[in-house]
N, C-alpha and C positions, 0 to 999 in steps of 0.2 A: 542445604543446598548451596553449589557452587555460585560465584558470581556470574558466571556466564549462565549457568541455569536461570538465575534470577533474571538476567538481561533478556534472555529467550520467553521466559514466561510474561514478563512486561511488554515486551513486542508483541506476544500474541493476544494480550490484553488489549494492546491498543488497534491490533487488526481487527479483533472481535467488534470494539468500538464502532469503527469504521464501517465494517460489514453492516452491523445493524442500522447505522445510518441510511447506508445506501438501500437496503430494504425499505426503510421507512419511505424513501424517496421514490419506491417502484422499481428497484434494480432488482435483479434475480442475481445471486452470487453464483458462478459458474465455478470457481476453484478458489479455494485458499491455500497459501503456501504452496503454489505450483512449482516445483524445481527441476532443473534438468542440468546437465554439465557446463552450462553458460552461467548459471546462478538460479534466482529465486523470483518469483512474481509473488508478491504479496497477496493481491485480490484480483481475480478477473470477474467483472461484472458486467452483466447484459442488461441494458436501459431501453432496448426496443430498436436504437439507432447506431448507439455506439457499443463495440466491445472494450470496455474500459479494463486497463490494464493498470493496476494501481500501485504504487511504493507508497508504503506507510512509514512514515517517521516519527518516533515519539520522543520528547524532551520534557525537561520538567519546566523549563521555561527558555526564552530566546535571549537571554542575557550576552550567552556567548555568541550565538548565531542562529538565524533562522533553522527551522529544521529542514526546510526545502533545499538548503545550501548544501547539503550532505548528497544530495543526488547531483554529483559532478559529473563532468564528462564520461569518465571512467564508468562510473555506476550507469549513465544513461547507456552507455555502448553494450555492458553486459544486459540491461533490461529490453534493448532492442532485439539483441540474439537471442535470448531466451523467449521472446514474443516472437520471433520469425519460427523458432522450432516448435512452439505451441500450435501458431497458427498452420503451420505445416502438417502437424498431427490432429489438428482440430479446425478444419476448413468453416468459414462462415460468411454468411451474407452482411454481417455488420462490418462497419469501419472501424478498425482498431483506433484506439487513442490511449495516450500515456498521461496517465492524472497523478497527481502528489496529495497525500492527506498528511499535513502536519497534525498531530495529537498533542496539545501541552497539559502535563498533568504533574503539577507542582508536589502534590503527595504520592506520586506514583499510583500504584492500584487503589490506595486509599482516598482518591481525590474524588469527591463528590460530584463535581461537576466539569471534567474535563474540557477542553477548548479544543475544537475539530476545525482546522481551517483547510477546505478542499480547493486545490488547483485544478480545474480541468485544462487539457490541452496543454501540460506543464512542459513539454519539450517535444 
């Protein structure tokens, strides 16, 4: 498998971990990997009050930088544009909210207990 393929597989694994945690908290996963011409929204979850638009960032550790720091102004703009299109196609009574989930997995998918830091209303 290519390095890009490995990275994509690892990213999906991280998204699955976060989706599992959201379900455990009572959320319903509405979409995973929703994409359009503006970009991709990793997870869209309904918690009954908010429509959580979740960006998942996976890293081995925070030695270089916190995972959330990768969600810079440019990335936020892409996520907002994608969210506007999603909401235009999928109207909802729920208040949309942008969250970021940091997943730290030192041994990649072999990590026994990945750490998830969930940041509500991140931007």
